[in-house]
N, C-alpha and C positions, 0 to 999 in steps of 0.2 A: 503493500500500499504507499503510496505518495501521500504526503502531508502538504496542502496547500494554504498558506496564510491568507485570512481574509481581512481582519482588522482585529483593534484591541476590542476587549469587552466593552470598555466605556464608550466607544464610537457609535454603538446601537442602542437605541432605546427600545423599550417593548413595543412592539407594533410596527417598528421599522424593518427594512430590509434593504439588502445591497446585491447588486448584481455583479458577478465577476466572470471574466472569461478563463475558463480552466479545462484544458484537455478538448475532448471532442465536441462539447457543448457548454453554452454558458449556465451557470449555476445562481440560483437566487438563494441567499441566506436570510432567514427571518431570525427575529428575537421575539419570542414569546414570553409570557408572564414566568414560566418555569425553564426557560433555557433558549438555546439557539437550534434551529433545525435549516437543513439545506435540501433544497429539490432542484430538479431540472427547471430552468427559467422559462422554458417555451410550454405555453398552453397547449395541450394535446389536440385541441380543436383548430386553433388558428394560428398557433406559433407565434403569440403576442408574449412579451416579457411579463411573468406574473410579480417580479419584484416591482413592476409598477402599480399592481393591484392594491385593491383596499383589504387590510388585514382585519380579521374580527378576533380580538383577543380572548374573548370568552368562548367561543366555538373553535379557535384555533384553525381557522380556515383563511384562504385567500380568495378574491374574487377577481377573475381576469378582467382587465379594463376594456377588452375588447367587445366581447360578447356575453360577458356575465357569468361564465363557467364558474364553479365553484371546486376548490380543491382542499383536503385535509392536509395542512401544512406538516402535520407530524408523521402522516402515513403516506402521502403523496395520492390518496384514493380521490378520484373524482367524486363530486357529491351533488353536481347538479348539471343539467343540460346547459349548452349544447355538447359540452365534453362527457364522453363515456370511458375513455382510457386515462388510468392513473399516470402521474409524473413519477420519475425515478427519484428517489431518495438517497441520500448521501449521509454518512457518519461523519459528526461533528465532535471535535475534541476542543477542550480549552486547556491551554498550557500556558503557565505564567501570565495569566491576565489577556491573553490573546486567543483568537477563535481560528481554529483551523477545520478544513474539511479534509477527508480522506478519500481518495481515488485509487482505483486499481492502475497499477502501472500499464502503460502502453508501450509496446515494442514497436518502434518505428523503423524497420529495417529489414 
């Protein structure tokens, strides 16, 4: 597994998200009340950035800003039309006050 630094813990408030370009696809990292979560940044319906969507801290969901598809940030599950496929999730680690995502190493060669 490869660790990719996202930000410092203090740089994301609960309900905020950051989009990072890492590996084969952009990833959205969200801060919820209970911690940090990472999912594929592209809505499975229309490939719109989920990091730009509205976060519901109570339900732990993000709404796609384009067509309103709803995703569970913790599991990646699609929870509302028009999306029917989940988004990929990534492990998140906090190390010395910094947020990292873990990705499988990709052999390019």
